[in-house]
PQR file of N, CA, C, O and H, with PARSE charges and radii, in Angstrom:
ATOM      1  N   UNK A   1      29.840 -37.603 -11.426 -0.4000 1.5000
ATOM      2  CA  UNK A   1      29.379 -37.606 -10.056 -0.0000 2.0000
ATOM      3  C   UNK A   1      29.587 -36.223  -9.419  0.5500 1.7000
ATOM      4  O   UNK A   1      28.718 -35.724  -8.704 -0.5500 1.4000
ATOM      5  N   UNK A   2      30.742 -35.615  -9.685 -0.4000 1.5000
ATOM      6  CA  UNK A   2      30.998 -34.288  -9.139 -0.0000 2.0000
ATOM      7  C   UNK A   2      30.040 -33.267  -9.725  0.5500 1.7000
ATOM      8  O   UNK A   2      29.646 -32.307  -9.063 -0.5500 1.4000
ATOM      9  H   UNK A   2      31.449 -36.020 -10.265  0.4000 1.0000
ATOM     10  N   UNK A   3      29.677 -33.488 -10.963 -0.4000 1.5000
ATOM     11  CA  UNK A   3      28.775 -32.555 -11.624 -0.0000 2.0000
ATOM     12  C   UNK A   3      27.394 -32.583 -10.956  0.5500 1.7000
ATOM     13  O   UNK A   3      26.778 -31.531 -10.787 -0.5500 1.4000
ATOM     14  H   UNK A   3      29.997 -34.268 -11.501  0.4000 1.0000
ATOM     15  N   UNK A   4      26.912 -33.738 -10.583 -0.4000 1.5000
ATOM     16  CA  UNK A   4      25.615 -33.841  -9.902 -0.0000 2.0000
ATOM     17  C   UNK A   4      25.642 -33.120  -8.557  0.5500 1.7000
ATOM     18  O   UNK A   4      24.678 -32.445  -8.198 -0.5500 1.4000
ATOM     19  H   UNK A   4      27.413 -34.593 -10.721  0.4000 1.0000
ATOM     20  N   UNK A   5      26.746 -33.260  -7.807 -0.4000 1.5000
ATOM     21  CA  UNK A   5      26.875 -32.577  -6.527 -0.0000 2.0000
ATOM     22  C   UNK A   5      26.928 -31.069  -6.729  0.5500 1.7000
ATOM     23  O   UNK A   5      26.371 -30.308  -5.937 -0.5500 1.4000
ATOM     24  H   UNK A   5      27.529 -33.809  -8.099  0.4000 1.0000
ATOM     25  N   UNK A   6      27.594 -30.648  -7.780 -0.4000 1.5000
ATOM     26  CA  UNK A   6      27.680 -29.219  -8.073 -0.0000 2.0000
ATOM     27  C   UNK A   6      26.307 -28.653  -8.417  0.5500 1.7000
ATOM     28  O   UNK A   6      25.940 -27.578  -7.942 -0.5500 1.4000
ATOM     29  H   UNK A   6      28.047 -31.266  -8.422  0.4000 1.0000
ATOM     30  N   UNK A   7      25.564 -29.356  -9.226 -0.4000 1.5000
ATOM     31  CA  UNK A   7      24.216 -28.914  -9.596 -0.0000 2.0000
ATOM     32  C   UNK A   7      23.315 -28.879  -8.361  0.5500 1.7000
ATOM     33  O   UNK A   7      22.548 -27.933  -8.181 -0.5500 1.4000
ATOM     34  H   UNK A   7      25.862 -30.229  -9.612  0.4000 1.0000
ATOM     35  N   UNK A   8      23.403 -29.899  -7.513 -0.4000 1.5000
ATOM     36  CA  UNK A   8      22.596 -29.934  -6.288 -0.0000 2.0000
ATOM     37  C   UNK A   8      22.980 -28.776  -5.366  0.5500 1.7000
ATOM     38  O   UNK A   8      22.106 -28.152  -4.763 -0.5500 1.4000
ATOM     39  H   UNK A   8      24.027 -30.667  -7.658  0.4000 1.0000
ATOM     40  N   UNK A   9      24.259 -28.488  -5.253 -0.4000 1.5000
ATOM     41  CA  UNK A   9      24.719 -27.398  -4.396 -0.0000 2.0000
ATOM     42  C   UNK A   9      24.226 -26.053  -4.932  0.5500 1.7000
ATOM     43  O   UNK A   9      23.853 -25.175  -4.154 -0.5500 1.4000
ATOM     44  H   UNK A   9      24.968 -28.995  -5.742  0.4000 1.0000
ATOM     45  N   UNK A  10      24.223 -25.893  -6.236 -0.4000 1.5000
ATOM     46  CA  UNK A  10      23.735 -24.653  -6.843 -0.0000 2.0000
ATOM     47  C   UNK A  10      22.246 -24.489  -6.574  0.5500 1.7000
ATOM     48  O   UNK A  10      21.794 -23.390  -6.251 -0.5500 1.4000
ATOM     49  H   UNK A  10      24.526 -26.607  -6.868  0.4000 1.0000
ATOM     50  N   UNK A  11      21.477 -25.569  -6.702 -0.4000 1.5000
ATOM     51  CA  UNK A  11      20.041 -25.502  -6.430 -0.0000 2.0000
ATOM     52  C   UNK A  11      19.767 -25.147  -4.968  0.5500 1.7000
ATOM     53  O   UNK A  11      18.877 -24.349  -4.674 -0.5500 1.4000
ATOM     54  H   UNK A  11      21.844 -26.461  -6.964  0.4000 1.0000
ATOM     55  N   UNK A  12      20.527 -25.737  -4.067 -0.4000 1.5000
ATOM     56  CA  UNK A  12      20.357 -25.434  -2.648 -0.0000 2.0000
ATOM     57  C   UNK A  12      20.708 -23.971  -2.386  0.5500 1.7000
ATOM     58  O   UNK A  12      19.998 -23.288  -1.649 -0.5500 1.4000
ATOM     59  H   UNK A  12      21.250 -26.385  -4.306  0.4000 1.0000
ATOM     60  N   UNK A  13      21.776 -23.493  -2.972 -0.4000 1.5000
ATOM     61  CA  UNK A  13      22.178 -22.103  -2.808 -0.0000 2.0000
ATOM     62  C   UNK A  13      21.112 -21.160  -3.360  0.5500 1.7000
ATOM     63  O   UNK A  13      20.793 -20.150  -2.732 -0.5500 1.4000
ATOM     64  H   UNK A  13      22.353 -24.047  -3.571  0.4000 1.0000
ATOM     65  N   UNK A  14      20.564 -21.478  -4.516 -0.4000 1.5000
ATOM     66  CA  UNK A  14      19.504 -20.647  -5.091 -0.0000 2.0000
ATOM     67  C   UNK A  14      18.259 -20.649  -4.202  0.5500 1.7000
ATOM     68  O   UNK A  14      17.625 -19.609  -4.022 -0.5500 1.4000
ATOM     69  H   UNK A  14      20.823 -22.298  -5.027  0.4000 1.0000
ATOM     70  N   UNK A  15      17.912 -21.799  -3.652 -0.4000 1.5000
ATOM     71  CA  UNK A  15      16.745 -21.884  -2.780 -0.0000 2.0000
ATOM     72  C   UNK A  15      16.944 -21.037  -1.526  0.5500 1.7000
ATOM     73  O   UNK A  15      16.013 -20.375  -1.067 -0.5500 1.4000
ATOM     74  H   UNK A  15      18.428 -22.643  -3.798  0.4000 1.0000
ATOM     75  N   UNK A  16      18.143 -21.057  -0.977 -0.4000 1.5000
ATOM     76  CA  UNK A  16      18.438 -20.251   0.213 -0.0000 2.0000
ATOM     77  C   UNK A  16      18.376 -18.769  -0.127  0.5500 1.7000
ATOM     78  O   UNK A  16      17.833 -17.984   0.651 -0.5500 1.4000
ATOM     79  H   UNK A  16      18.900 -21.594  -1.350  0.4000 1.0000
ATOM     80  N   UNK A  17      18.915 -18.376  -1.257 -0.4000 1.5000
ATOM     81  CA  UNK A  17      18.912 -16.965  -1.642 -0.0000 2.0000
ATOM     82  C   UNK A  17      17.506 -16.458  -1.959  0.5500 1.7000
ATOM     83  O   UNK A  17      17.172 -15.312  -1.657 -0.5500 1.4000
ATOM     84  H   UNK A  17      19.356 -19.013  -1.888  0.4000 1.0000
ATOM     85  N   UNK A  18      16.696 -17.303  -2.561 -0.4000 1.5000
ATOM     86  CA  UNK A  18      15.328 -16.896  -2.874 -0.0000 2.0000
ATOM     87  C   UNK A  18      14.529 -16.709  -1.587  0.5500 1.7000
ATOM     88  O   UNK A  18      13.651 -15.848  -1.527 -0.5500 1.4000
ATOM     89  H   UNK A  18      16.968 -18.234  -2.806  0.4000 1.0000
ATOM     90  N   UNK A  19      14.818 -17.494  -0.571 -0.4000 1.5000
ATOM     91  CA  UNK A  19      14.122 -17.378   0.703 -0.0000 2.0000
ATOM     92  C   UNK A  19      14.501 -16.145   1.481  0.5500 1.7000
ATOM     93  O   UNK A  19      13.776 -15.753   2.396 -0.5500 1.4000
ATOM     94  H   UNK A  19      15.532 -18.194  -0.620  0.4000 1.0000
ATOM     95  N   UNK A  20      15.605 -15.526   1.152 -0.4000 1.5000
ATOM     96  CA  UNK A  20      16.042 -14.321   1.865 -0.0000 2.0000
ATOM     97  C   UNK A  20      15.367 -13.095   1.248  0.5500 1.7000
ATOM     98  O   UNK A  20      15.132 -13.036   0.042 -0.5500 1.4000
ATOM     99  H   UNK A  20      16.193 -15.844   0.409  0.4000 1.0000
ATOM    100  N   UNK A  21      15.068 -12.135   2.092 -0.4000 1.5000
ATOM    101  CA  UNK A  21      14.439 -10.917   1.615 -0.0000 2.0000
ATOM    102  C   UNK A  21      14.897  -9.757   2.484  0.5500 1.7000
ATOM    103  O   UNK A  21      15.179  -9.928   3.670 -0.5500 1.4000
ATOM    104  H   UNK A  21      15.259 -12.183   3.073  0.4000 1.0000
ATOM    105  N   UNK A  22      14.967  -8.583   1.886 -0.4000 1.5000
ATOM    106  CA  UNK A  22      15.392  -7.409   2.646 -0.0000 2.0000
ATOM    107  C   UNK A  22      14.228  -6.799   3.432  0.5500 1.7000
ATOM    108  O   UNK A  22      14.446  -5.912   4.257 -0.5500 1.4000
ATOM    109  H   UNK A  22      14.738  -8.444   0.923  0.4000 1.0000
ATOM    110  N   UNK A  23      12.993  -7.259   3.188 -0.4000 1.5000
ATOM    111  CA  UNK A  23      11.840  -6.736   3.901 -0.0000 2.0000
ATOM    112  C   UNK A  23      11.803  -7.295   5.319  0.5500 1.7000
ATOM    113  O   UNK A  23      12.234  -8.418   5.579 -0.5500 1.4000
ATOM    114  H   UNK A  23      12.816  -7.979   2.518  0.4000 1.0000
ATOM    115  N   UNK A  24      11.278  -6.482   6.221 -0.4000 1.5000
ATOM    116  CA  UNK A  24      11.195  -6.943   7.607 -0.0000 2.0000
ATOM    117  C   UNK A  24      10.113  -8.014   7.731  0.5500 1.7000
ATOM    118  O   UNK A  24       9.160  -8.043   6.952 -0.5500 1.4000
ATOM    119  H   UNK A  24      10.927  -5.570   6.009  0.4000 1.0000
ATOM    120  N   UNK A  25      10.269  -8.866   8.690 -0.4000 1.5000
ATOM    121  CA  UNK A  25       9.322  -9.959   8.904 -0.0000 2.0000
ATOM    122  C   UNK A  25       8.341  -9.657  10.036  0.5500 1.7000
ATOM    123  O   UNK A  25       7.539 -10.516  10.403 -0.5500 1.4000
ATOM    124  H   UNK A  25      11.043  -8.842   9.323  0.4000 1.0000
ATOM    125  N   UNK A  26       8.397  -8.452  10.588 -0.4000 1.5000
ATOM    126  CA  UNK A  26       7.511  -8.129  11.703 -0.0000 2.0000
ATOM    127  C   UNK A  26       6.095  -7.874  11.192  0.5500 1.7000
ATOM    128  O   UNK A  26       5.897  -7.427  10.063 -0.5500 1.4000
ATOM    129  H   UNK A  26       9.048  -7.754  10.290  0.4000 1.0000
ATOM    130  N   UNK A  27       5.127  -8.164  12.038 -0.4000 1.5000
ATOM    131  CA  UNK A  27       3.721  -7.986  11.704 -0.0000 2.0000
ATOM    132  C   UNK A  27       3.154  -6.926  12.631  0.5500 1.7000
ATOM    133  O   UNK A  27       3.338  -6.996  13.846 -0.5500 1.4000
ATOM    134  H   UNK A  27       5.288  -8.528  12.956  0.4000 1.0000
ATOM    135  N   UNK A  28       2.471  -5.953  12.067 -0.4000 1.5000
ATOM    136  CA  UNK A  28       1.846  -4.908  12.855 -0.0000 2.0000
ATOM    137  C   UNK A  28       0.353  -5.193  12.939  0.5500 1.7000
ATOM    138  O   UNK A  28      -0.325  -5.292  11.916 -0.5500 1.4000
ATOM    139  H   UNK A  28       2.322  -5.896  11.080  0.4000 1.0000
ATOM    140  N   UNK A  29      -0.147  -5.322  14.139 -0.4000 1.5000
ATOM    141  CA  UNK A  29      -1.570  -5.576  14.332 -0.0000 2.0000
ATOM    142  C   UNK A  29      -2.288  -4.246  14.513  0.5500 1.7000
ATOM    143  O   UNK A  29      -1.861  -3.407  15.307 -0.5500 1.4000
ATOM    144  H   UNK A  29       0.404  -5.241  14.970  0.4000 1.0000
ATOM    145  N   UNK A  30      -3.376  -4.053  13.779 -0.4000 1.5000
ATOM    146  CA  UNK A  30      -4.148  -2.827  13.843 -0.0000 2.0000
ATOM    147  C   UNK A  30      -5.564  -3.145  14.292  0.5500 1.7000
ATOM    148  O   UNK A  30      -6.069  -4.245  14.069 -0.5500 1.4000
ATOM    149  H   UNK A  30      -3.723  -4.734  13.134  0.4000 1.0000
ATOM    150  N   UNK A  31      -6.195  -2.169  14.928 -0.4000 1.5000
ATOM    151  CA  UNK A  31      -7.594  -2.318  15.299 -0.0000 2.0000
ATOM    152  C   UNK A  31      -8.443  -1.924  14.100  0.5500 1.7000
ATOM    153  O   UNK A  31      -8.126  -0.951  13.416 -0.5500 1.4000
ATOM    154  H   UNK A  31      -5.785  -1.275  15.109  0.4000 1.0000
ATOM    155  N   UNK A  32      -9.508  -2.656  13.836 -0.4000 1.5000
ATOM    156  CA  UNK A  32     -10.359  -2.316  12.691 -0.0000 2.0000
ATOM    157  C   UNK A  32     -11.019  -0.956  12.869  0.5500 1.7000
ATOM    158  O   UNK A  32     -11.529  -0.639  13.944 -0.5500 1.4000
ATOM    159  H   UNK A  32      -9.765  -3.447  14.392  0.4000 1.0000
ATOM    160  N   UNK A  33     -11.007  -0.166  11.821 -0.4000 1.5000
ATOM    161  CA  UNK A  33     -11.649   1.138  11.839 -0.0000 2.0000
ATOM    162  C   UNK A  33     -10.822   2.247  12.449  0.5500 1.7000
ATOM    163  O   UNK A  33     -11.304   3.374  12.558 -0.5500 1.4000
ATOM    164  H   UNK A  33     -10.593  -0.424  10.948  0.4000 1.0000
ATOM    165  N   UNK A  34      -9.592   1.969  12.852 -0.4000 1.5000
ATOM    166  CA  UNK A  34      -8.739   2.987  13.463 -0.0000 2.0000
ATOM    167  C   UNK A  34      -7.529   3.202  12.563  0.5500 1.7000
ATOM    168  O   UNK A  34      -6.735   2.286  12.350 -0.5500 1.4000
ATOM    169  H   UNK A  34      -9.200   1.053  12.764  0.4000 1.0000
ATOM    170  N   UNK A  35      -7.392   4.411  12.039 -0.4000 1.5000
ATOM    171  CA  UNK A  35      -6.260   4.737  11.173 -0.0000 2.0000
ATOM    172  C   UNK A  35      -5.156   5.331  12.033  0.5500 1.7000
ATOM    173  O   UNK A  35      -5.374   6.326  12.724 -0.5500 1.4000
ATOM    174  H   UNK A  35      -8.037   5.155  12.212  0.4000 1.0000
ATOM    175  N   UNK A  36      -3.979   4.733  11.995 -0.4000 1.5000
ATOM    176  CA  UNK A  36      -2.876   5.187  12.832 -0.0000 2.0000
ATOM    177  C   UNK A  36      -1.743   5.805  12.020  0.5500 1.7000
ATOM    178  O   UNK A  36      -0.646   6.007  12.540 -0.5500 1.4000
ATOM    179  H   UNK A  36      -3.802   3.925  11.434  0.4000 1.0000
ATOM    180  N   UNK A  37      -1.996   6.098  10.780 -0.4000 1.5000
ATOM    181  CA  UNK A  37      -0.964   6.678   9.938 -0.0000 2.0000
ATOM    182  C   UNK A  37      -0.930   8.196  10.056  0.5500 1.7000
ATOM    183  O   UNK A  37      -1.623   8.787  10.884 -0.5500 1.4000
ATOM    184  H   UNK A  37      -2.887   5.933  10.357  0.4000 1.0000
ATOM    185  N   UNK A  38      -0.121   8.807   9.221 -0.4000 1.5000
ATOM    186  CA  UNK A  38      -0.030  10.264   9.181 -0.0000 2.0000
ATOM    187  C   UNK A  38      -1.345  10.849   8.671  0.5500 1.7000
ATOM    188  O   UNK A  38      -2.109  10.181   7.974 -0.5500 1.4000
ATOM    189  H   UNK A  38       0.442   8.327   8.548  0.4000 1.0000
ATOM    190  N   UNK A  39      -1.591  12.092   9.027 -0.4000 1.5000
ATOM    191  CA  UNK A  39      -2.819  12.731   8.550 -0.0000 2.0000
ATOM    192  C   UNK A  39      -2.726  12.948   7.039  0.5500 1.7000
ATOM    193  O   UNK A  39      -1.662  13.243   6.496 -0.5500 1.4000
ATOM    194  H   UNK A  39      -0.970  12.635   9.593  0.4000 1.0000
ATOM    195  N   UNK A  40      -3.854  12.795   6.392 -0.4000 1.5000
ATOM    196  CA  UNK A  40      -3.909  12.893   4.938 -0.0000 2.0000
ATOM    197  C   UNK A  40      -4.354  14.288   4.549  0.5500 1.7000
ATOM    198  O   UNK A  40      -5.463  14.705   4.883 -0.5500 1.4000
ATOM    199  H   UNK A  40      -4.719  12.555   6.833  0.4000 1.0000
ATOM    200  N   UNK A  41      -3.502  15.008   3.849 -0.4000 1.5000
ATOM    201  CA  UNK A  41      -3.810  16.373   3.435 -0.0000 2.0000
ATOM    202  C   UNK A  41      -4.895  16.403   2.357  0.5500 1.7000
ATOM    203  O   UNK A  41      -5.605  17.400   2.224 -0.5500 1.4000
ATOM    204  H   UNK A  41      -2.601  14.670   3.578  0.4000 1.0000
ATOM    205  N   UNK A  42      -5.025  15.347   1.608 -0.4000 1.5000
ATOM    206  CA  UNK A  42      -6.003  15.325   0.521 -0.0000 2.0000
ATOM    207  C   UNK A  42      -7.438  15.268   1.038  0.5500 1.7000
ATOM    208  O   UNK A  42      -8.361  15.684   0.337 -0.5500 1.4000
ATOM    209  H   UNK A  42      -4.448  14.538   1.717  0.4000 1.0000
ATOM    210  N   UNK A  43      -7.638  14.761   2.248 -0.4000 1.5000
ATOM    211  CA  UNK A  43      -8.992  14.690   2.788 -0.0000 2.0000
ATOM    212  C   UNK A  43      -9.533  16.099   2.991  0.5500 1.7000
ATOM    213  O   UNK A  43     -10.666  16.389   2.609 -0.5500 1.4000
ATOM    214  H   UNK A  43      -6.889  14.423   2.818  0.4000 1.0000
ATOM    215  N   UNK A  44      -8.733  16.974   3.587 -0.4000 1.5000
ATOM    216  CA  UNK A  44      -9.177  18.356   3.796 -0.0000 2.0000
ATOM    217  C   UNK A  44      -9.413  19.044   2.456  0.5500 1.7000
ATOM    218  O   UNK A  44     -10.374  19.797   2.300 -0.5500 1.4000
ATOM    219  H   UNK A  44      -7.812  16.738   3.898  0.4000 1.0000
ATOM    220  N   UNK A  45      -8.542  18.787   1.499 -0.4000 1.5000
ATOM    221  CA  UNK A  45      -8.714  19.404   0.184 -0.0000 2.0000
ATOM    222  C   UNK A  45      -9.970  18.885  -0.501  0.5500 1.7000
ATOM    223  O   UNK A  45     -10.671  19.647  -1.167 -0.5500 1.4000
ATOM    224  H   UNK A  45      -7.761  18.175   1.625  0.4000 1.0000
ATOM    225  N   UNK A  46     -10.261  17.602  -0.346 -0.4000 1.5000
ATOM    226  CA  UNK A  46     -11.443  17.053  -1.008 -0.0000 2.0000
ATOM    227  C   UNK A  46     -12.709  17.604  -0.368  0.5500 1.7000
ATOM    228  O   UNK A  46     -13.704  17.816  -1.061 -0.5500 1.4000
ATOM    229  H   UNK A  46      -9.692  16.983   0.195  0.4000 1.0000
ATOM    230  N   UNK A  47     -12.691  17.842   0.948 -0.4000 1.5000
ATOM    231  CA  UNK A  47     -13.859  18.434   1.603 -0.0000 2.0000
ATOM    232  C   UNK A  47     -14.068  19.863   1.115  0.5500 1.7000
ATOM    233  O   UNK A  47     -15.203  20.282   0.887 -0.5500 1.4000
ATOM    234  H   UNK A  47     -11.883  17.669   1.511  0.4000 1.0000
ATOM    235  N   UNK A  48     -12.986  20.608   0.954 -0.4000 1.5000
ATOM    236  CA  UNK A  48     -13.098  21.967   0.429 -0.0000 2.0000
ATOM    237  C   UNK A  48     -13.613  21.929  -1.004  0.5500 1.7000
ATOM    238  O   UNK A  48     -14.460  22.737  -1.385 -0.5500 1.4000
ATOM    239  H   UNK A  48     -12.064  20.268   1.140  0.4000 1.0000
ATOM    240  N   UNK A  49     -13.110  21.002  -1.788 -0.4000 1.5000
ATOM    241  CA  UNK A  49     -13.540  20.878  -3.179 -0.0000 2.0000
ATOM    242  C   UNK A  49     -15.018  20.500  -3.247  0.5500 1.7000
ATOM    243  O   UNK A  49     -15.747  20.995  -4.107 -0.5500 1.4000
ATOM    244  H   UNK A  49     -12.422  20.346  -1.478  0.4000 1.0000
ATOM    245  N   UNK A  50     -15.457  19.635  -2.354 -0.4000 1.5000
ATOM    246  CA  UNK A  50     -16.860  19.247  -2.330 -0.0000 2.0000
ATOM    247  C   UNK A  50     -17.749  20.442  -2.000  0.5500 1.7000
ATOM    248  O   UNK A  50     -18.833  20.581  -2.567 -0.5500 1.4000
ATOM    249  H   UNK A  50     -14.865  19.233  -1.656  0.4000 1.0000
ATOM    250  N   UNK A  51     -17.308  21.296  -1.099 -0.4000 1.5000
ATOM    251  CA  UNK A  51     -18.070  22.494  -0.756 -0.0000 2.0000
ATOM    252  C   UNK A  51     -18.148  23.440  -1.953  0.5500 1.7000
ATOM    253  O   UNK A  51     -19.202  24.016  -2.221 -0.5500 1.4000
ATOM    254  H   UNK A  51     -16.428  21.183  -0.638  0.4000 1.0000
ATOM    255  N   UNK A  52     -17.046  23.600  -2.664 -0.4000 1.5000
ATOM    256  CA  UNK A  52     -17.042  24.455  -3.863 -0.0000 2.0000
ATOM    257  C   UNK A  52     -18.005  23.896  -4.904  0.5500 1.7000
ATOM    258  O   UNK A  52     -18.753  24.652  -5.524 -0.5500 1.4000
ATOM    259  H   UNK A  52     -16.190  23.132  -2.446  0.4000 1.0000
ATOM    260  N   UNK A  53     -17.994  22.602  -5.099 -0.4000 1.5000
ATOM    261  CA  UNK A  53     -18.896  21.987  -6.078 -0.0000 2.0000
ATOM    262  C   UNK A  53     -20.356  22.136  -5.657  0.5500 1.7000
ATOM    263  O   UNK A  53     -21.220  22.386  -6.498 -0.5500 1.4000
ATOM    264  H   UNK A  53     -17.386  21.988  -4.596  0.4000 1.0000
ATOM    265  N   UNK A  54     -20.636  21.986  -4.370 -0.4000 1.5000
ATOM    266  CA  UNK A  54     -22.012  22.172  -3.888 -0.0000 2.0000
ATOM    267  C   UNK A  54     -22.467  23.606  -4.114  0.5500 1.7000
ATOM    268  O   UNK A  54     -23.605  23.833  -4.526 -0.5500 1.4000
ATOM    269  H   UNK A  54     -19.934  21.782  -3.687  0.4000 1.0000
ATOM    270  N   UNK A  55     -21.599  24.574  -3.852 -0.4000 1.5000
ATOM    271  CA  UNK A  55     -21.938  25.980  -4.079 -0.0000 2.0000
ATOM    272  C   UNK A  55     -22.217  26.245  -5.555  0.5500 1.7000
ATOM    273  O   UNK A  55     -23.179  26.936  -5.889 -0.5500 1.4000
ATOM    274  H   UNK A  55     -20.675  24.390  -3.517  0.4000 1.0000
ATOM    275  N   UNK A  56     -21.389  25.706  -6.436 -0.4000 1.5000
ATOM    276  CA  UNK A  56     -21.609  25.885  -7.882 -0.0000 2.0000
ATOM    277  C   UNK A  56     -22.905  25.235  -8.322  0.5500 1.7000
ATOM    278  O   UNK A  56     -23.621  25.782  -9.160 -0.5500 1.4000
ATOM    279  H   UNK A  56     -20.607  25.145  -6.165  0.4000 1.0000
ATOM    280  N   UNK A  57     -23.210  24.084  -7.772 -0.4000 1.5000
ATOM    281  CA  UNK A  57     -24.447  23.387  -8.127 -0.0000 2.0000
ATOM    282  C   UNK A  57     -25.663  24.212  -7.722  0.5500 1.7000
ATOM    283  O   UNK A  57     -26.634  24.315  -8.472 -0.5500 1.4000
ATOM    284  H   UNK A  57     -22.628  23.639  -7.092  0.4000 1.0000
ATOM    285  N   UNK A  58     -25.600  24.804  -6.520 -0.4000 1.5000
ATOM    286  CA  UNK A  58     -26.720  25.604  -6.044 -0.0000 2.0000
ATOM    287  C   UNK A  58     -26.894  26.855  -6.895  0.5500 1.7000
ATOM    288  O   UNK A  58     -28.023  27.313  -7.072 -0.5500 1.4000
ATOM    289  H   UNK A  58     -24.811  24.721  -5.910  0.4000 1.0000
ATOM    290  N   UNK A  59     -25.831  27.415  -7.421 -0.4000 1.5000
ATOM    291  CA  UNK A  59     -25.938  28.589  -8.274 -0.0000 2.0000
ATOM    292  C   UNK A  59     -26.655  28.263  -9.590  0.5500 1.7000
ATOM    293  O   UNK A  59     -27.423  29.081 -10.096 -0.5500 1.4000
ATOM    294  H   UNK A  59     -24.914  27.043  -7.277  0.4000 1.0000
ATOM    295  N   UNK A  60     -26.407  27.091 -10.133 -0.4000 1.5000
ATOM    296  CA  UNK A  60     -26.947  26.743 -11.437 -0.0000 2.0000
ATOM    297  C   UNK A  60     -28.332  26.112 -11.322  0.5500 1.7000
ATOM    298  O   UNK A  60     -29.186  26.339 -12.179 -0.5500 1.4000
ATOM    299  H   UNK A  60     -25.782  26.428  -9.722  0.4000 1.0000
ATOM    300  N   UNK A  61     -28.560  25.339 -10.294 -0.4000 1.5000
ATOM    301  CA  UNK A  61     -29.787  24.558 -10.196 -0.0000 2.0000
ATOM    302  C   UNK A  61     -30.890  25.233  -9.418  0.5500 1.7000
ATOM    303  O   UNK A  61     -31.818  24.548  -8.988 -0.5500 1.4000
ATOM    304  H   UNK A  61     -27.866  25.155  -9.597  0.4000 1.0000
ATOM    305  N   UNK A  62     -30.844  26.523  -9.213 -0.4000 1.5000
ATOM    306  CA  UNK A  62     -31.878  27.200  -8.432 -0.0000 2.0000
ATOM    307  C   UNK A  62     -33.207  27.293  -9.178  0.5500 1.7000
ATOM    308  O   UNK A  62     -34.251  27.451  -8.546 -0.5500 1.4000
ATOM    309  H   UNK A  62     -30.090  27.079  -9.562  0.4000 1.0000
ATOM    310  N   UNK A  63     -33.191  27.198 -10.500 -0.4000 1.5000
ATOM    311  CA  UNK A  63     -34.427  27.339 -11.273 -0.0000 2.0000
ATOM    312  C   UNK A  63     -35.212  26.023 -11.365  0.5500 1.7000
ATOM    313  O   UNK A  63     -36.295  26.013 -11.951 -0.5500 1.4000
ATOM    314  H   UNK A  63     -32.343  27.070 -11.014  0.4000 1.0000
ATOM    315  N   UNK A  64     -34.719  24.943 -10.822 -0.4000 1.5000
ATOM    316  CA  UNK A  64     -35.399  23.653 -10.990 -0.0000 2.0000
ATOM    317  C   UNK A  64     -36.037  23.186  -9.741  0.5500 1.7000
ATOM    318  O   UNK A  64     -36.647  22.117  -9.722 -0.5500 1.4000
ATOM    319  H   UNK A  64     -33.840  24.951 -10.346  0.4000 1.0000
TER
END
């Protein structure tokens, strides 16, 4: 009988521990289409890279 209570207590303890999490439970609501994070440095680099690629393309494809 004591063994059954011990097993039940262990299951309850495990269920309580599994339900706990170190992550915050707050929810952040955002407006669609509005980015509120830090500025992305890769966007500027990708635009520069796209310009370089367009320039290279124009150099090679002028005969067509």
